[in-house]
C-alpha positions as CSV (number, residue, x, y, z in Angstrom):
1,M,14.7,12.3,50.9
2,N,16.8,11.1,53.8
3,A,17.1,7.7,52.0
4,L,18.3,9.4,48.9
5,K,20.9,11.4,50.8
6,T,22.1,8.2,52.4
7,L,22.4,6.4,49.1
8,A,24.2,9.4,47.6
9,T,26.7,9.6,50.4
10,L,27.4,5.9,50.2
11,S,27.9,6.1,46.5
12,L,30.2,9.1,46.8
13,I,32.3,7.6,49.6
14,G,32.5,4.2,48.0
15,C,33.7,5.6,44.6
16,C,36.3,7.8,46.4
17,C,38.2,4.6,47.1
18,H,39.0,4.2,43.5
19,L,40.9,7.6,43.5
20,R,44.5,7.8,44.2
21,A,45.3,8.4,47.8
22,E,46.9,11.6,49.0
23,L,49.3,12.2,51.9
24,I,47.3,13.2,55.0
25,F,50.3,13.4,57.4
26,S,54.0,12.6,57.3
27,N,57.0,13.5,59.5
28,M,59.4,11.4,57.4
29,G,60.7,14.3,55.4
30,A,61.8,14.6,51.8
31,N,62.4,11.2,50.2
32,D,61.5,9.5,53.5
33,T,64.9,10.1,55.0
34,N,64.1,11.8,58.3
35,F,64.6,8.8,60.6
36,F,67.5,6.9,62.1
37,P,68.0,3.5,60.6
38,G,69.5,2.1,63.8
39,A,67.6,3.7,66.6
40,G,64.0,3.7,67.6
41,H,61.3,3.6,70.3
42,G,60.9,0.1,71.7
43,V,57.7,-1.9,71.7
44,R,58.4,-5.0,73.7
45,V,57.6,-7.6,76.4
46,T,60.0,-9.3,78.7
47,D,59.5,-11.1,82.1
48,S,59.7,-7.7,83.8
49,T,58.9,-5.1,81.1
50,Y,56.0,-4.0,78.9
51,Q,56.3,-1.2,76.4
52,A,53.8,0.2,73.8
53,Y,54.2,3.3,71.7
54,A,51.8,5.6,69.8
55,M,52.0,8.5,67.5
56,G,49.2,11.0,66.9
57,F,48.3,13.0,63.8
58,R,45.7,15.7,63.0
59,V,43.6,15.6,59.9
60,G,43.3,18.9,58.0
61,A,40.3,21.0,57.2
62,S,38.7,18.3,55.0
63,P,37.7,14.7,55.8
64,Y,39.4,11.7,54.2
65,V,38.8,8.0,53.6
66,F,41.8,6.3,55.3
67,T,43.7,4.0,52.9
68,G,46.8,3.1,54.9
69,L,50.1,4.1,56.4
70,R,53.9,3.6,56.0
71,L,56.4,3.3,58.9
72,P,60.0,2.2,59.4
73,L,59.9,-0.7,61.9
74,L,62.3,-3.6,62.7
75,N,61.7,-6.8,64.6
76,L,64.8,-7.1,66.9
77,S,63.9,-10.3,68.6
78,G,61.2,-12.7,69.7
79,I,58.1,-13.9,67.9
80,D,55.8,-12.0,65.6
81,N,53.8,-10.4,68.4
82,L,52.6,-7.0,67.4
83,I,49.3,-5.2,66.8
84,V,49.3,-2.0,64.7
85,S,46.1,-0.1,65.0
86,L,44.4,3.2,63.9
87,R,42.6,4.6,67.0
88,Q,40.4,7.6,67.8
89,D,41.6,10.2,70.2
90,A,40.4,10.0,73.8
91,A,41.2,13.3,75.5
92,M,45.0,13.3,75.0
93,G,45.7,9.7,74.3
94,P,44.7,6.7,72.1
95,G,41.0,5.8,72.4
96,N,38.8,3.3,70.7
97,V,40.2,1.1,67.8
98,V,39.0,2.3,64.4
99,E,40.9,-0.5,62.5
100,I,43.5,-3.1,63.2
101,L,46.0,-2.9,60.3
102,S,48.3,-5.7,61.3
103,K,48.3,-8.4,64.0
104,D,51.2,-10.8,64.5
105,S,52.3,-10.3,60.9
106,P,55.8,-11.4,59.7
107,V,55.8,-8.4,57.2
108,F,58.3,-6.4,59.3
109,P,62.0,-7.2,58.6
110,D,63.9,-9.1,61.3
111,W,67.3,-7.9,62.7
112,P,70.1,-7.9,61.5
113,A,68.3,-6.9,58.2
114,P,68.3,-3.1,57.8
115,V,65.2,-1.2,58.8
116,Q,62.9,-0.5,55.9
117,I,59.6,1.3,55.4
118,T,56.7,-1.1,55.4
119,S,53.2,-0.2,54.0
120,L,50.0,-1.3,55.8
121,L,46.9,-1.0,53.7
122,S,43.4,-0.5,55.1
123,S,40.6,-3.0,54.3
124,A,37.8,-1.1,56.1
125,F,38.4,2.4,54.6
126,P,37.1,4.3,57.6
127,M,36.3,8.0,57.5
128,L,38.7,10.4,59.2
129,A,36.9,13.5,60.3
130,A,38.2,16.9,59.5
131,N,40.2,18.8,62.2
132,S,40.4,15.6,64.3
133,V,43.3,13.8,66.0
134,Y,43.8,10.1,65.4
135,W,46.5,7.7,66.7
136,I,48.7,5.0,65.2
137,T,49.4,2.5,68.1
138,L,51.9,-0.3,68.3
139,E,51.3,-2.8,71.1
140,P,52.4,-6.4,71.9
141,S,49.4,-8.6,71.1
142,E,50.2,-11.0,74.0
143,L,52.6,-11.2,76.9
144,S,55.2,-13.3,75.0
145,P,58.7,-12.1,74.6
146,C,59.2,-9.7,71.7
147,W,61.1,-6.5,70.8
148,Y,60.4,-4.1,68.0
149,S,62.1,-0.8,67.2
150,W,60.1,2.0,65.6
151,A,62.6,4.4,64.0
152,H,63.3,7.8,65.7
153,L,63.1,11.1,63.8
154,I,66.3,12.9,62.9
155,A,64.9,16.4,62.6
156,I,61.7,17.5,64.4
157,P,59.8,19.7,61.9
158,E,56.9,20.5,64.1
159,P,55.5,19.5,67.5
160,Q,54.9,15.8,67.8
161,I,51.8,14.1,69.3
162,L,52.9,10.9,71.1
163,A,52.0,8.5,73.9
164,Y,53.6,5.6,75.5
165,S,52.8,2.8,78.0
166,Y,55.9,1.7,79.9
167,N,55.9,-0.7,82.8
168,T,59.4,-1.6,84.1
169,N,58.1,-3.4,87.2
170,G,56.1,-6.1,85.4
171,N,54.9,-7.2,82.0
172,T,51.3,-5.9,82.2
173,P,50.1,-2.8,80.3
174,L,49.8,0.6,82.0
175,P,47.6,3.6,81.0
176,W,48.9,5.7,78.1
177,N,51.1,8.7,79.0
178,Y,50.4,11.6,76.7
179,S,53.1,14.0,75.4
180,Y,53.1,16.9,73.0
181,G,56.0,19.2,71.8
182,F,59.3,19.3,69.9
183,Q,60.4,15.8,70.9
184,N,61.9,12.8,69.3
185,G,58.9,10.8,68.1
186,S,58.8,8.0,65.6
187,A,58.5,8.3,61.8
188,F,55.3,7.5,59.9
189,A,53.1,8.7,57.0
190,V,49.3,8.4,56.7
191,Y,47.4,8.3,53.4
192,G,43.8,8.8,52.4
193,T,41.4,9.7,49.7
194,P,39.7,13.2,50.0
195,V,36.0,13.2,50.4
196,P,34.3,15.7,48.1
197,E,32.1,18.3,49.8
198,A,28.6,16.9,49.6
199,S,26.6,20.1,48.9
200,A,22.8,19.9,48.5
201,S,23.0,20.0,44.7
202,L,25.7,17.3,44.5
203,L,23.7,15.1,46.9
204,G,20.7,15.5,44.6
205,V,22.7,14.5,41.6
206,F,24.4,11.6,43.4
207,A,21.0,10.5,44.8
208,L,19.6,10.1,41.3
209,T,22.6,8.4,39.9
210,S,22.9,6.1,42.9
211,F,19.8,4.2,41.9
212,V,21.8,3.1,38.8
213,A,25.2,2.9,40.4
214,L,23.9,0.8,43.4
215,R,21.9,-1.5,41.1
216,I,18.9,-1.7,43.4
217,I,17.0,-4.9,42.7
218,F,13.6,-5.7,44.1
219,K,12.8,-9.3,44.7
220,G,9.4,-9.7,46.3
221,H,9.3,-7.5,49.3
222,Q,13.1,-7.5,49.9
223,L,15.5,-4.8,48.8
224,R,19.0,-6.0,47.8
225,V,21.7,-3.4,47.4
226,V,24.8,-4.2,45.4
227,K,27.8,-2.1,46.2
228,P,28.5,0.7,43.6
229,C,32.1,-0.1,43.1
230,R,34.7,-2.6,44.4
231,L,36.9,-1.1,47.1
232,T,40.5,-1.4,46.1
233,K,43.8,-0.8,47.8
234,K,45.1,1.7,45.4
235,G,47.2,4.8,46.1
236,M,50.0,3.4,48.3
């Protein structure tokens, strides 16, 4: 029976990725206008400075399959030297990496181009637990000169969860400093696909249909499982 429940859950979660994503969190306001095009929190490395920045968000009462995020970011100078990650919470600060969404990518516009909202799509589709805090972290990937600007909020609709790692006495990272309140964080929006509540009866139905959906094929003494549906990057 445990095997059936596992198959049902895999089938249910996998097929969720075909559904259109919903907004999990956003502080960008109506029509994505709640940020300053010309001002932002710095993420940079110089000979004497290291800066990384992170924004936290809380998932609501239901779990989601994470599908991606959008954020206004500008590359002010230097090489493409940035890691954007989704992280777990670690007692008031960014914790373990859940997924790296971008590393040293040229996708972000270069100054003097205007800041624009860039979408980063998930390829791992991790589960976000209900009532849990997660972090979007922006960090230099190496100690080579770079300078990014993550746009500030204009209005602060609710208390913001944020953290930063600033070292002005050298270019090595320092521990994250946590902050919470009505403060000027950076703009971003997080998207995901809702996970239906897997009641006992639904698990039973999905368990039976999973044998067809997963196309279980016996070859000798080996069991080969083919994925129920192709994971796509829809909904952004």
